[in-house]
C-alpha positions as CSV (number, residue, x, y, z in Angstrom):
1,M,-122.1,17.9,-13.1
2,K,-119.0,17.5,-11.1
3,L,-115.5,17.2,-12.5
4,T,-112.5,16.0,-10.3
5,L,-109.1,15.0,-11.3
6,D,-108.2,11.6,-10.1
7,S,-104.6,11.4,-11.3
8,A,-102.0,12.8,-13.9
9,D,-98.7,12.0,-15.3
10,D,-96.6,13.0,-18.0
11,D,-98.7,10.8,-20.4
12,I,-102.1,10.4,-19.0
13,V,-104.7,12.5,-17.2
14,C,-107.7,10.6,-15.5
15,L,-110.8,12.7,-14.6
16,R,-114.1,11.7,-13.1
17,C,-117.5,13.0,-13.8
18,S,-120.3,12.5,-11.5
19,G,-123.8,13.3,-11.3
20,K,-126.0,14.5,-14.4
21,I,-123.7,14.9,-17.3
22,S,-125.0,18.3,-18.3
23,D,-123.8,21.8,-19.5
24,D,-126.5,24.0,-19.0
25,S,-124.1,26.7,-17.9
26,G,-122.1,26.6,-21.2
27,R,-118.9,26.5,-19.2
28,W,-117.5,23.2,-20.6
29,R,-114.2,24.9,-21.7
30,S,-113.8,26.6,-18.6
31,R,-114.3,23.4,-16.3
32,L,-111.8,21.5,-18.3
33,E,-109.2,24.3,-18.5
34,K,-109.5,24.7,-14.8
35,L,-108.4,21.1,-14.1
36,L,-106.0,20.6,-17.0
37,G,-104.8,24.2,-17.9
38,R,-104.8,26.0,-21.0
39,A,-102.6,23.3,-22.8
40,G,-104.7,20.5,-21.4
41,Y,-106.4,19.7,-24.8
42,K,-102.8,18.5,-26.3
43,R,-103.1,15.7,-23.4
44,K,-104.4,12.4,-23.4
45,V,-107.5,12.3,-21.1
46,L,-109.5,9.3,-19.6
47,L,-113.0,10.5,-18.3
48,N,-114.4,7.9,-16.0
49,L,-118.4,8.1,-16.1
50,S,-118.9,5.6,-13.7
51,E,-120.3,7.8,-11.2
52,A,-122.4,9.6,-13.6
53,R,-126.3,9.1,-13.2
54,H,-127.8,10.7,-16.2
55,I,-126.9,12.8,-19.5
56,D,-129.0,15.3,-21.4
57,S,-128.5,17.0,-24.7
58,S,-126.2,19.6,-23.5
59,G,-124.2,17.2,-21.9
60,I,-124.0,15.3,-25.2
61,G,-122.8,18.5,-26.7
62,W,-120.4,19.0,-23.9
63,L,-118.7,15.9,-24.8
64,L,-118.8,16.3,-28.5
65,I,-117.3,19.6,-28.1
66,G,-114.6,18.5,-25.7
67,H,-113.7,15.7,-28.2
68,R,-113.3,18.1,-31.0
69,Q,-111.1,20.3,-28.8
70,F,-109.0,17.5,-28.0
71,Q,-108.7,16.3,-31.7
72,K,-107.7,19.9,-32.9
73,A,-105.1,20.2,-30.3
74,G,-103.5,16.8,-30.9
75,G,-104.8,15.1,-27.7
76,K,-107.2,12.8,-27.0
77,L,-110.4,12.2,-25.0
78,V,-111.5,8.6,-24.0
79,L,-114.6,8.1,-22.1
80,H,-114.7,4.8,-19.9
81,S,-117.0,2.9,-17.7
82,V,-120.2,4.3,-18.9
83,P,-123.3,3.5,-16.8
84,A,-125.8,1.3,-18.9
85,E,-128.5,4.1,-19.0
86,I,-126.0,6.6,-20.2
87,S,-124.6,4.2,-22.8
88,K,-128.1,3.5,-24.1
89,T,-128.6,7.2,-24.5
90,L,-125.4,7.6,-26.3
91,G,-126.1,4.7,-28.7
92,F,-129.5,6.2,-29.3
93,V,-128.2,9.0,-30.7
94,Q,-125.1,7.2,-32.3
95,M,-122.6,9.1,-30.5
96,H,-120.5,5.9,-30.4
97,A,-119.5,6.8,-34.2
98,F,-118.0,10.4,-32.9
99,L,-116.9,9.7,-29.2
100,T,-114.1,7.3,-28.1
101,I,-115.5,5.1,-25.6
102,A,-114.0,2.0,-23.9
103,E,-115.5,-0.4,-21.4
104,D,-113.1,0.2,-18.6
105,E,-110.1,2.3,-17.6
106,E,-107.6,-0.6,-18.8
107,T,-109.0,-0.6,-22.2
108,A,-109.2,3.1,-22.5
109,R,-105.5,3.3,-21.4
110,M,-104.8,1.0,-24.6
111,L,-106.8,3.2,-26.7
112,V,-104.8,6.4,-25.9
113,R,-101.5,4.5,-26.1
114,G,-102.6,3.4,-29.6
115,D,-102.6,-0.4,-28.6
116,G,-106.1,-1.0,-29.1
């Protein structure tokens, strides 16, 4: 799994995840902190999954733990542009009930601003 910073301003951080969404190494926190800084969980983060190709159970755990960390700190994590295969997997395990998922970046921006 590769995480990259697409853009950041005072309001919203845009990250991109590519490849297989997995946290086999158990380093989800360090990966996000490296990109966002220690106070990063207080921010509004849009995670673009358009280049992700697969997700395994550790990747689902990574998303859930990250989501909870953002909630605890007062930030927000919104996934968007989720490929059909990954969306199907997330739906099968009912992650749509726990994670905030938007169809595209525009909708994700509305969700973090409270417009949606």
